[in-house]
N, C-alpha and C positions, 0 to 999 in steps of 0.2 A: 207631682210625681216624686216619690221618694226613691233615692238611690243610695245603696250601701256599697262601699268599695273596700275590700280587704287588701292588706299588703303586709310584708314582713316575713312571709314564709321563706323556707329554704331548706338546705341540707345542713345538719349539725350532728356532731358525734354525741353518743349517749353521755349524759352528765352535763351537757352544754345547755345554753339558754337561747331563746328567741323572744322577740317582742313583736306581737301582731298588732296592727292598727286597723280600725274600722272607721272610715270617714263617711259621714252621712250628709246628704243634701237636705234642705228643708229647714224652715225656721222653727219648727216644732220639735226638733230633735230632743231638746232638754225635757220634754214632757213624757218621754217613753222609757220604759225598761228596755235594755238592749241585752241580748244573749249571744254567747258563742257556742257553736256546735261543731261537731267533727264527724267525718264519715271515712272509715277505713275501707279498703277494697273488700267487697263481699260482705260487708256488715251494714247494719242500719245506722242511720244518722243518730247521734246521741248528744245530749246536752252536756256542756262542759262547765259553763259559768254564766252568771247574769248579774246585772247591776241595775239598781233602781234609778229612776229619772234624776234624782238629786245626787246619786252616788252614795247615799247613806246606808243602803242595804246591799249586800253582795251574797251570792249563792254559788256553791261549788258542788260538782260531782265528787263523790268520795274518792274516785280514782286520781283526782288532781289536787285535792286539799293539801295545803302545806307546800305545794310546788308551784301552783299557778296563782296569779293575782290579777284580778280585773279592776280597771279604773276607767274614769272618763274625764274629759275636759269639755264641758258644755259650751265654752266660748269658741272652741275649735271644732265643735260638732264631731268629736272623735272619741271612740272607746278603744281601750288598749287591753291586751292580754299578755302579761309578762309570764313567760314559761321558763321555769328553772328546773334543774335536775331532770332533764328530759330523758325519757326511756324509749326504747324501740317501739313499744306498744302505743306511744303517742303519735306515731306516724299516721297521718290522715290528711284529708282536705278539711280545712277549718273555715267555717262560715260564721258571719255575724248576721243577726236578724233583729227586727224591731217587734216587740211584743205589743199586742193589742191591749186596750184597757180592760178587756173582758177575760175572765178566768184568772185563777190565782196561782196555778201551778207553773212555776218558772221553767221547769224542765220539759213541759209538754210542747212538742213541735207545733201542734195545731193552734197554739196560742199566739203564733208569730205570723205576721202578714207580709212583711217585706224582707227579702233575703239578698245577701251579696252573692257574688259569683264564686267565691271561695279562693283560698290560697293554700298551696301544698306545703306541708311540713313533713320532712323526712328525717328520721333519727336513725343513724347508723349504729349498729351494735358492735 
């Protein structure tokens, strides 16, 4: 059974920074692409960033490019999302998820099979 646990969310002022962590169970963690998603109240869940199994490739939504950085430590089974220059519109519940080997579109929610429970990020304006 795969478990993903997010942490690091909280309340921050606009312009501030947060670092989210996604800790995963299972010995095959390093074999999978991991993605971060977010869902704001009344809105659909959207892709934020993803990182390939080795960490050699990263992907970002246009709305966070240049502000967010995704990274991973396969020895610690953890993926990170460093969020800088936060804006009020970044307020959402943030989820990490494991991508299946099938399908190539990193931003497609249907390509992910295991999800964490989410961590709240609130950016005050």
